[in-house]
C-alpha positions in Angstrom: -193.0 51.2 -62.2 -196.7 52.1 -63.1 -197.3 55.9 -61.9 -200.6 56.2 -62.3 -201.9 54.2 -59.1 -203.5 54.6 -56.0 -199.7 55.6 -54.5 -199.7 58.3 -56.6 -203.0 59.7 -56.0 -201.6 59.5 -52.5 -198.7 61.7 -53.2 -200.6 64.2 -55.1 -203.4 64.4 -52.1 -200.2 65.2 -49.9 -198.6 67.6 -52.3 -198.6 71.1 -51.2 -199.2 70.3 -47.7 -195.9 68.0 -46.9 -192.8 67.7 -48.3 -191.4 65.2 -50.3 -189.6 63.7 -47.2 -192.7 63.8 -44.8 -194.5 62.0 -48.1 -192.1 59.5 -47.9 -192.1 58.8 -44.4 -196.1 59.3 -44.1 -196.4 56.7 -47.0 -193.3 54.4 -45.8 -191.7 54.7 -49.5 -188.6 56.0 -50.7 -187.8 59.9 -51.1 -186.5 59.0 -54.7 -190.3 57.3 -55.7 -191.7 60.4 -53.9 -189.9 62.5 -56.2 -190.2 60.3 -59.4 -194.2 60.3 -58.8 -194.4 64.3 -57.9 -192.5 64.8 -61.3 -194.7 62.9 -63.3 -197.7 64.6 -61.7 -196.0 67.9 -62.3 -195.7 66.9 -65.7 -199.0 65.6 -66.0 -200.7 68.9 -64.6 -199.0 70.6 -67.1 -199.3 68.7 -70.5 -202.5 66.7 -69.6 -200.6 63.5 -70.0 -197.7 61.8 -69.6 -197.7 60.7 -73.9 -198.5 64.4 -74.6 -195.6 65.3 -72.7 -193.1 62.8 -74.5 -194.4 64.0 -78.0 -193.4 67.8 -77.0 -190.0 66.5 -75.8 -189.6 64.5 -79.2 -190.8 67.3 -81.2 -188.1 70.0 -79.5 -185.3 67.1 -80.3 -186.5 67.0 -83.9 -185.4 70.4 -84.4 -182.1 70.7 -82.6 -179.4 70.6 -85.5 -177.3 68.2 -84.5 -180.5 65.5 -84.2 -181.3 67.0 -87.7 -177.9 66.6 -89.4 -177.4 62.8 -87.8 -180.9 61.9 -88.7 -180.2 63.1 -92.3 -176.7 61.2 -92.7 -178.4 58.0 -91.6 -181.2 58.2 -94.1 -179.1 59.5 -96.8 -176.0 56.5 -96.1 -178.9 53.6 -96.1 -180.6 54.9 -99.1 -177.0 55.1 -100.9 -175.9 51.7 -99.6 -179.6 50.2 -100.5 -179.9 49.2 -97.0 -182.7 49.2 -94.6 -182.4 50.3 -90.7 -182.6 46.5 -90.2 -179.4 45.7 -91.6 -177.9 49.2 -89.7 -179.3 48.0 -86.5 -177.8 44.5 -86.7 -174.3 46.5 -87.3 -174.8 48.4 -84.5 -176.2 45.8 -81.6 -179.4 48.0 -81.5 -183.0 47.2 -82.2 -184.3 48.5 -85.4 -186.9 51.2 -83.2 -183.4 52.5 -82.2 -182.6 53.0 -85.3 -186.0 54.7 -86.3 -185.4 57.2 -83.6 -181.9 58.3 -84.9 -183.1 58.8 -88.5 -186.3 60.7 -86.9 -184.1 63.2 -84.4 -185.7 62.0 -81.6 -182.4 60.8 -80.4 -178.5 61.9 -80.9 -176.5 58.6 -80.2 -173.6 58.5 -77.9 -170.4 59.9 -79.7 -169.5 56.1 -79.7 -172.6 54.8 -81.6 -172.2 58.0 -84.3 -168.7 56.7 -84.9 -170.0 52.9 -85.4 -172.9 54.2 -87.6 -171.0 56.9 -89.8 -168.4 53.8 -90.0 -171.0 51.6 -91.1 -172.7 53.5 -93.7 -169.3 54.4 -95.2 -168.7 58.4 -94.2 -165.6 59.4 -93.3 -166.8 61.5 -90.1 -166.6 60.3 -86.5 -169.2 62.5 -84.6 -171.8 65.0 -85.6 -169.4 67.7 -83.8 -167.4 67.7 -86.8 -169.8 68.7 -89.3 -171.6 71.4 -87.2 
């Protein structure tokens, strides 16, 4: 859904005057759609753009200890084995961009994926929680 469109502009013009439920009724769209657009508008107002918001989120995620530890172990494990992110992506049935996000600390995968990752890299750990 492209949020920067005519409907979003209409929602924005009605914000502050009507409740999200009333906006949904007036525009004949779902309440969830209005709620998503309101959130998008609020983020855009605060951060200047949705892209800036995502960059700020990624920066804060990269500073979480568990993300730093997991990303560092993935990088070190790949280096030790002489393997690439593409190799690990194949092993985990993920795309290379997802592995890149793991190594950068943008994303901490679910525990099941952490376990598979550690196994593929030859680590005795199952999850990051064991290390922190």
